[in-house]
C-alpha positions in Angstrom: 42.6 -15.4 3.3 45.0 -13.5 1.2 44.0 -11.6 -2.0 45.5 -14.2 -4.4 44.0 -16.9 -2.6 40.5 -15.5 -2.9 41.0 -14.6 -6.5 42.0 -18.1 -7.1 39.1 -19.7 -5.6 36.8 -17.4 -7.5 38.4 -18.1 -10.9 38.6 -22.0 -10.2 34.8 -21.8 -9.2 33.8 -19.6 -12.4 35.7 -21.9 -14.7 34.2 -25.2 -13.1 30.7 -23.7 -13.2 31.0 -22.4 -16.7 32.1 -25.9 -17.8 29.2 -27.4 -16.1 26.9 -25.0 -17.5 28.2 -25.5 -21.1 28.3 -29.3 -20.8 25.0 -29.8 -18.9 22.6 -27.0 -18.5 23.0 -25.2 -21.9 21.9 -21.7 -20.1 23.2 -18.3 -21.1 26.7 -18.3 -19.2 26.0 -15.6 -16.5 22.7 -17.2 -15.7 24.0 -20.7 -15.6 26.9 -19.9 -13.5 24.6 -17.8 -11.2 22.1 -20.8 -11.0 24.9 -23.1 -10.1 26.4 -20.8 -7.5 23.0 -20.3 -5.7 22.7 -24.0 -5.5 26.1 -24.5 -4.3 25.5 -21.9 -1.5 22.2 -23.7 -0.4 24.0 -26.9 -0.1 26.9 -25.2 1.8 24.2 -23.7 4.2 22.7 -26.9 4.7 26.2 -28.6 5.6 26.7 -25.5 8.0 23.4 -26.1 9.8 24.5 -29.8 10.0 27.7 -28.9 11.7 30.0 -29.8 8.8 33.2 -27.7 9.0 33.2 -26.8 5.1 30.1 -24.8 5.6 31.6 -22.3 8.1 34.8 -22.3 6.0 33.1 -21.0 2.7 30.9 -18.7 4.5 33.8 -17.0 6.1 35.4 -16.9 2.8 32.5 -15.2 1.1 32.2 -12.7 4.2 35.7 -11.6 3.7 34.9 -10.5 0.0 34.0 -7.0 0.0 31.4 -7.3 -2.8 30.9 -3.3 -3.0 34.5 -2.6 -3.4 35.0 -5.6 -6.0 32.3 -4.1 -8.1 32.6 -0.4 -7.6 36.4 -0.2 -7.3 37.3 -3.1 -9.8 34.8 -4.7 -12.2 32.5 -1.7 -12.9 35.3 0.4 -14.7 36.1 -2.3 -17.1 32.6 -3.6 -17.5 31.3 -0.1 -18.5 34.2 0.6 -20.7 33.7 -2.8 -22.5 30.2 -2.1 -23.0 30.4 1.3 -24.4 33.5 0.6 -26.6 31.3 -1.8 -28.8 28.3 0.5 -29.0 28.0 2.4 -32.3 27.2 5.9 -32.1 25.1 5.7 -35.3 22.8 3.1 -33.5 22.9 5.2 -30.4 21.8 8.4 -32.5 18.9 6.5 -34.1 17.6 5.4 -30.6 18.8 8.5 -28.6 15.4 9.6 -28.0 14.3 6.3 -26.3 17.8 6.0 -24.4 17.8 9.5 -23.2 14.2 9.4 -21.9 14.8 5.9 -20.3 18.0 6.8 -18.8 17.8 10.5 -17.8 14.1 10.8 -17.1 13.1 7.2 -16.5 15.7 6.6 -13.7 14.8 9.4 -11.4 11.0 8.7 -12.2 11.6 5.0 -11.2 13.6 5.9 -8.0 10.6 7.9 -6.8 7.9 5.6 -8.1 9.6 2.6 -6.3 10.5 4.6 -3.2 6.9 6.0 -2.4 5.4 2.6 -3.5 7.6 0.5 -1.2 7.3 2.9 1.6 3.5 2.2 1.8 3.7 -1.2 1.1 6.4 -2.3 3.5 4.3 -0.6 6.1 1.5 -2.7 5.0 3.5 -5.9 5.6 4.8 -4.8 9.0 8.0 -3.5 7.9 8.5 0.3 9.0 11.2 1.8 6.8 11.9 5.6 6.7 11.0 7.1 3.5 14.6 8.1 2.6 15.8 4.6 2.8 12.9 3.5 0.5 14.0 6.2 -1.9 17.5 4.8 -1.7 16.1 1.3 -2.5 14.4 2.9 -5.5 17.9 4.5 -6.7 19.9 1.3 -6.2 17.2 -1.0 -7.9 16.5 1.5 -10.7 19.6 0.7 -13.0 19.0 -2.2 -15.5 21.5 -4.9 -16.5 21.1 -6.3 -20.0 24.1 -8.7 -19.9 22.0 -11.8 -19.1 19.6 -11.1 -21.8 21.3 -9.6 -24.8 22.8 -12.6 -25.9 19.4 -14.4 -25.7 17.8 -11.6 -27.7 20.3 -12.2 -30.6 19.5 -15.7 -30.7 15.8 -15.4 -30.9 16.0 -12.5 -33.6 15.0 -9.6 -31.5 15.1 -6.3 -33.7 18.4 -4.6 -33.5 16.7 -1.2 -32.4 15.5 -3.1 -29.1 19.0 -4.4 -28.4 20.5 -0.8 -28.7 17.8 0.6 -26.6 18.5 -2.0 -23.7 22.2 -1.7 -24.1 22.3 2.0 -24.3 19.7 2.7 -21.5 22.0 0.4 -19.1 25.2 2.2 -19.8 23.7 5.6 -19.1 21.4 4.9 -16.3 24.2 2.9 -14.3 26.0 6.1 -14.2 22.9 8.3 -13.3 21.7 5.9 -10.9 24.8 5.8 -9.0 24.9 9.7 -9.0 21.5 9.7 -7.5 22.0 6.9 -5.0 25.1 8.8 -3.8 23.1 12.0 -3.6 20.4 10.2 -1.6 22.8 8.6 0.6 24.4 11.9 1.4 21.0 13.3 2.6 20.6 10.2 4.6 23.6 10.3 6.3 23.4 14.0 7.1 26.2 15.1 4.9 24.0 17.3 2.8 20.9 19.2 3.6 17.9 17.6 2.3 16.9 20.4 -0.2 16.1 20.2 -3.9 18.6 23.1 -4.6 21.3 21.0 -2.9 20.3 17.7 -4.7 20.2 19.4 -8.2 23.5 21.1 -7.4 25.1 17.9 -6.4 23.6 16.0 -9.6 24.8 18.7 -12.0 28.5 18.6 -10.5 28.7 14.8 -10.7 27.3 14.2 -14.2 28.7 17.7 -15.8 32.1 16.6 -14.3 32.1 13.1 -15.2 31.4 14.3 -18.9 34.2 16.4 -18.8 36.7 14.0 -17.2 35.7 11.3 -19.7 36.2 13.6 -22.7 39.6 14.8 -21.5 40.9 11.3 -20.5 39.5 9.8 -24.0 41.0 12.5 -26.2 44.3 12.1 -24.5 44.5 8.5 -24.8 43.0 8.8 -28.3 46.0 11.2 -29.4 48.3 8.5 -27.8 46.8 5.8 -29.8 47.2 7.6 -33.0 50.9 8.0 -32.6 51.9 4.2 -32.4 51.0 1.2 -34.1 51.3 -1.6 -31.7 48.6 -3.8 -30.5 50.0 -4.6 -27.3 50.7 -1.0 -26.2 47.4 0.1 -27.5 45.5 -2.5 -25.6 47.5 -1.4 -22.4 46.4 2.2 -23.0 42.8 1.6 -23.0 43.3 -0.5 -19.9 44.8 2.3 -18.5 42.0 4.6 -19.6 39.4 2.5 -18.0 41.2 2.2 -14.5 43.0 5.6 -14.4 40.0 7.4 -15.7 38.0 5.9 -12.9 40.4 6.9 -10.2 40.8 10.4 -11.7 36.9 11.1 -11.6 36.6 9.6 -8.1 39.6 11.9 -7.0 37.9 14.8 -8.5 34.4 13.7 -6.8 32.6 13.4 -10.1 30.8 10.5 -11.5 33.3 7.8 -12.6 30.8 5.7 -14.3 29.6 8.5 -16.7 33.3 9.4 -17.3 34.2 5.8 -18.4 31.0 5.5 -20.6 32.2 8.8 -22.5 35.8 7.6 -22.7 34.6 4.3 -24.0 32.3 5.7 -26.6 35.0 8.1 -27.7 37.7 5.4 -28.2 35.2 2.8 -29.5 33.9 5.1 -32.3 36.7 7.4 -33.0 39.8 5.6 -31.8 39.0 2.2 -33.2 38.2 3.8 -36.6 40.9 6.6 -37.1 43.7 5.6 -34.5 44.2 1.8 -35.0 45.2 -0.6 -37.6 43.0 -3.6 -38.4 45.2 -5.9 -36.4 45.0 -3.5 -33.4 41.3 -3.5 -33.8 40.9 -7.2 -34.0 43.2 -7.9 -31.0 41.4 -4.9 -29.0 38.1 -6.3 -29.5 39.0 -10.0 -28.6 40.6 -8.8 -25.4 37.7 -6.7 -24.2 35.1 -9.1 -25.3 37.0 -11.9 -23.2 37.7 -9.5 -20.3 34.1 -8.5 -20.2 32.9 -12.2 -20.4 35.2 -13.2 -17.5 34.3 -10.3 -15.3 30.6 -10.8 -15.7 30.9 -14.7 -15.0 32.8 -13.7 -11.7 30.2 -11.1 -10.8 27.3 -13.4 -11.5 29.3 -16.0 -9.3 29.6 -13.6 -6.5 25.9 -12.7 -6.6 25.0 -16.4 -6.2 27.7 -16.8 -3.2 26.3 -13.8 -1.5 23.3 -15.9 -0.3 25.7 -17.4 2.2 26.0 -14.2 4.1 22.3 -12.7 3.6 20.4 -12.1 7.0 17.3 -13.7 5.6 14.1 -13.9 7.6 10.6 -14.7 6.6 9.2 -11.2 6.9 12.1 -10.0 5.0 11.1 -12.8 2.4 7.6 -11.5 2.1 8.9 -7.9 1.6 11.2 -9.0 -1.2 8.2 -10.7 -3.0 6.3 -7.4 -2.7 9.4 -5.6 -3.8 9.5 -7.5 -7.0 6.0 -6.6 -7.9 6.7 -3.1 -7.1 9.7 -2.9 -9.3 8.2 -4.6 -12.2 5.1 -2.4 -11.9 7.3 0.8 -11.8 9.2 -0.4 -14.8 6.1 -1.0 -16.8 4.7 2.6 -16.0 8.0 3.9 -16.9 8.3 2.4 -20.2 4.7 2.7 -21.2 4.5 6.4 -20.3 7.9 7.4 -22.0 7.5 5.2 -25.2 3.7 6.5 -25.4 5.3 10.2 -25.7 7.6 9.2 -28.4 5.0 7.3 -30.5 3.7 10.6 -31.7 7.0 11.2 -33.5 8.2 7.6 -34.7 7.1 4.0 -34.9 8.1 1.2 -32.8 8.7 -2.5 -33.2 5.7 -4.7 -32.2 6.0 -5.6 -28.5 8.5 -2.9 -27.5 6.8 -2.0 -24.2 6.6 -5.3 -23.3 10.0 -6.3 -24.2 11.6 -3.4 -22.6 9.9 -4.0 -19.4 10.5 -7.5 -19.1 13.9 -7.2 -20.5 14.7 -4.5 -17.8 16.9 -6.9 -15.6 18.7 -5.9 -12.3 22.3 -7.1 -11.7 25.4 -6.8 -9.6 25.4 -3.0 -9.5 22.2 -3.0 -7.5 23.6 -5.5 -4.9 26.8 -3.6 -4.7 24.9 -0.4 -4.0 22.8 -2.1 -1.3 26.2 -3.5 0.1 27.3 0.4 0.2 24.7 1.3 2.8 26.0 2.2 6.2 25.3 0.3 9.4 25.1 3.6 11.6 24.0 7.0 10.7 24.7 9.9 13.1 25.0 7.8 15.9 21.9 5.8 15.0 22.2 1.9 14.5 20.6 1.3 11.2 22.1 -2.2 10.8 18.6 -3.9 10.6 17.5 -1.4 7.8 20.5 -2.1 5.9 19.8 -5.9 6.1 16.3 -5.4 5.0 17.4 -3.4 2.0 20.0 -6.0 1.1 17.6 -8.9 1.4 14.9 -7.3 -0.9 17.4 -6.0 -3.4 18.8 -9.5 -3.7 15.2 -10.9 -4.2 14.7 -8.6 -7.1 17.8 -9.4 -8.7 17.6 -13.2 -8.5 14.1 -12.9 -9.7 14.9 -10.8 -12.6 17.8 -12.8 -13.7 16.2 -16.2 -13.5 12.3 -15.5 -14.3 12.5 -12.7 -16.6 16.0 -13.5 -18.1 14.9 -17.0 -19.0 11.4 -16.1 -20.3 12.4 -13.1 -22.5 12.7 -15.4 -25.7 9.0 -16.3 -25.4 8.1 -12.7 -24.9 9.8 -11.8 -27.9 8.7 -14.8 -30.1 5.0 -13.9 -29.0 5.5 -10.1 -30.0 6.9 -11.2 -33.4 3.7 -13.4 -34.0 1.3 -10.8 -33.2 0.0 -9.0 -36.5 
């Protein structure tokens, strides 16, 4: 099936599922679309087991979609740019201590906590996974995705500080987690020697290079924006920044996610204020909000459809349930430890630790990184290991979006009622 046909099917399903959710389910759009998508996938699997041709046909269509490329080399650049474009640097500065600790300290801590805990627990349930692969799982499952929960938090009146902390952490730990994941992957595949010096050098190159590329690209586009007053041209320039900045960072072998976050923050806080008219700002905001919403709906639709091609077994399912417990416990340890450090210097809203722990949802980026795992390493077949990591990642993502995402309002309300 061609590219246009695939896009047409995805857009059609996204529109229909969004309509059904809005009309009947009344769930947050991304969660509702994913729920319907999962239900449709289960029906297709059932039809396929019964020998109905549509089952095999739909499974084939989903199998042809490269989820990893769709996210890493398509959606992520625009999603990160849209997210950073609407973050206020003043709010970020107020919460910089929390965001910095959760993203830059919490992400590697989470990687190792989950990696070592899963290594022991998987062995206990009869699945022997090498430590480096458990650390890869820790790296890919550590980044949080607040898209499905931020809208809910606003509706129930969650404190602005908590919204900023979750959104800021997600933007920066996305980029940092990708760097850690790629560094671990290079060790697992033998591309780099497994030394701390080599790992630190690679991290510094990726992060520092990403910051520089994002700043240079952002300043260049900011200068162009200030020299014109035409919202069509200026929207195109921001699109070029998101796409071109990502490609430039990848060509220079530095962190593309970090580059795009930096560029988005620069345009959102400087370009919007000093280089755009009010008409341009309104059109720019409407364009990026719509693009962000459409891409997120398609992303969550794809997550639901991935069920059609998952190599699920009952042993993998048990391990997936264990992984959910590990990830939640590691998140709590992380948040509790880091927030406790900061409590000596500042005050926090009631229930901050509980809300940040339960609101730390996992999303499409984790699934995309799991799909990026190789099926062979230095002549060794690791296909089963890849399948195992993919299934447990999917289990954690589905649990976090449905169970955590839909119960966050209750957690927030309870925290607000506490004296």
